[in-house]
N, C-alpha and C positions, 0 to 999 in steps of 0.2 A: 558771527562769533565763532572763535576757534575752540576746539576741544581742549580741556585741561591737560597739561603735561603730566604723565604718571611719575611718581617718585622713582629715584634710581633703584635698581635692583640691589638688595642686600644679600651678601653671601657670607655665611658663617664658615670659618676655616679652622683647622687644627694647628697649622704651622704659622711661622712669622714671616715667611716669604711666599708670595703667590704669583701666579702667571695669569695674565688676562689677554684674550684675543677678541673680546667683545662678542663672543659666541660663535665666531667663525662665519663662513658663508659670505654672501654679498653685503651683509650689514656689519661684518666684523671690522677689525682694525689690526695693525701689526702686533705681533706677540710682544708684550712687555712684562717685565718682572718687577714686582712691587714689594718693598719691605714695609711691614706694618710698623707704625710709630709706637712710641712708648705707651700710648693709651690703648694699644691693641687694635687700632683701626687704620684704614688707608682707603683712598679713593683712586680709581683709575682716571688718569688725565684725558683719556680718549672718550670713554663711554660713561663715566661717572658712576660705575658700579662701586658699591661700598663693601669693603671686606672687613669683617669683624672677627677677631679671635674668640673662639668659644669660651675660653677661660678669662676673658677680660671683664672688667667691671661694667663695660658698655654692652655686653652680649645681650642682656635682657631688654635694652632700650630699642634695639633694632629687630624688626620682624621681617622675614623674607616673604615677598609676595610670591605668587605662583611662578614657577620657573618659566623662562622664555622658551618658546617652542624650539629654537635652534640648539638648545642644550649646551654642550661642552664649555666649560669655563677655563 
């Protein structure tokens, strides 16, 4: 039996445009810029990180797990 897949990382942001590189290092991906949707959320197409605007109505629905060790978003 395989281990359960952890939920995607949730990152609360101040702006409506974000940059994501998957955390960099060997597990990262190319740098992409993502614009949050009208609902104040967006997901990275590479690593599935979810970005949530702090002022959106969805901000309280999503809780950030402990940050990944590789850091930089």
